[in-house]
N, C-alpha and C positions, 0 to 999 in steps of 0.2 A: 763600177760596182759586180758587174759581170762579166767582165773581162781581164785579159792581163795577168800578171803576176799577183797573187792575192796572199804571199807568205812574208807581207811587210813585218809583222809582228816578231813572229818568229825567228825572220833573218835580223830583226835589229837586234834582238838579245843576243844571238849567237857570236854577231861580230861587235858590238859596240859596249860590253862590259868587263874590260881589262881590271878594273879595280874596284873595290866593296862600292855596290851601289845599291838604291833602293827603287825597287820597280813596282809602279801600279797598273797594273793589266784592267783595263776599262771593257767590262765584259758585259754580257748579255745573260738574263733568266734562262734563255737556251743553251747555257750551257752549266753543266750539274758542279756541285762541289763534293768531289769524291770522301772529303772527310766527314760530309754528313749524313751519310745514308739517305739521300733524298729521293722519292718515288714519283714517277709521271704518270699520268694517266694513258692508256694503251693510245688514243687518238693525238695525245702530244708528243709522245715519243717517235709517234711514227712522221708526224709534220716536220720534226727535228731532223728526221733521216733525209727525209726530201731536201732540207734547206740545207745539208750538209754536201749533197752533191749539185743543187742548184744556186745555189749563193756562196761563192768563193770566201767573203768576209766571214761568214757563219763559221765555215770549216777552219779558217785561219784562227779565228778566236778559240775554237776549240782545240786546236793543236797547239797554241799559246799555253793555254791552261794545263791541258796536259804536259806538254814541256817542262812548265814550272814546277809541276805538283811532284811529276816522276825523276825527272832529271837535277833540277836545283834542290826542290826538298824545301823542307822547312829549318834547316838548322845547317843552312852553308855559310859559310865564314865570307862569303865575297859578294853575296847578294842575298838581299831580303826584298821579298815580294809579298804582295796584297792583290785580290783580284776585287773591283769592284763591281758588282754585279747590279746593273739597272732595269727599272721596269722602263714603258716608252717614254722617248724623251720630248720635251714641249719647251717652248719660249715662253716664260712665265717669270715671274719677280720671286725671290727664294721664300719659300712656305718652309715653316717648322718639318723636320725629316728626322726619321730614326732610322739606326743602322741595325742590322741583324746576320748573324753566324751565318743562317740559312734561307733560303727562300721563305717567303709567307704568301706569296701568291703565284699562278702559274703562268704559263704565256699566255693563255686567252684571257686571265684576269688580272694583269698587271695596273697599278697604279701611276697614274701618269708622274714623271719626275721633272723637273726643271732643270733644263742646261746650268742654269746659275746654283743652283742646289749642289750639283754633281761637281762644280768648279770649287765651290766653296769647301766642301768637303774633303776633296782631293789634296787642296793646299793644306787643309788642317791635317790632313793624314801625313802629310811630309814634314811638317814643322813641328808638330805636337807628339812628343814621344809618348804620353800616356793614351793617346789614342792612335798610335801605330802599333800598341803593343795589344790592343785589344783585338 
């Protein structure tokens, strides 16, 4: 978590996508969606700057999201992608959940999300074209 090469996500995308693919980036609320003009409080933005330098996996997540948004884009014929941004993950049964285009909580006010809910949603995202289009 705090050492070694933490560019797994970015490296995978660059080397493993020779044909049309769907990519789901399992992301965090710490990475902003540039399409939604999200604003952060000064203390949350400051914490994220610190995390960028002390937690390589956070930096990798930011780099992966930036690469998908800027280099791949939304109109790429070979790669379609979605970013699933999660609140804190917990082990729990699957409760009802909702999806939103932009964050509705902050990095200090997230609502716990079950791993099972995330797995269920990501599976639906891949197999259900209607959900993928949203």
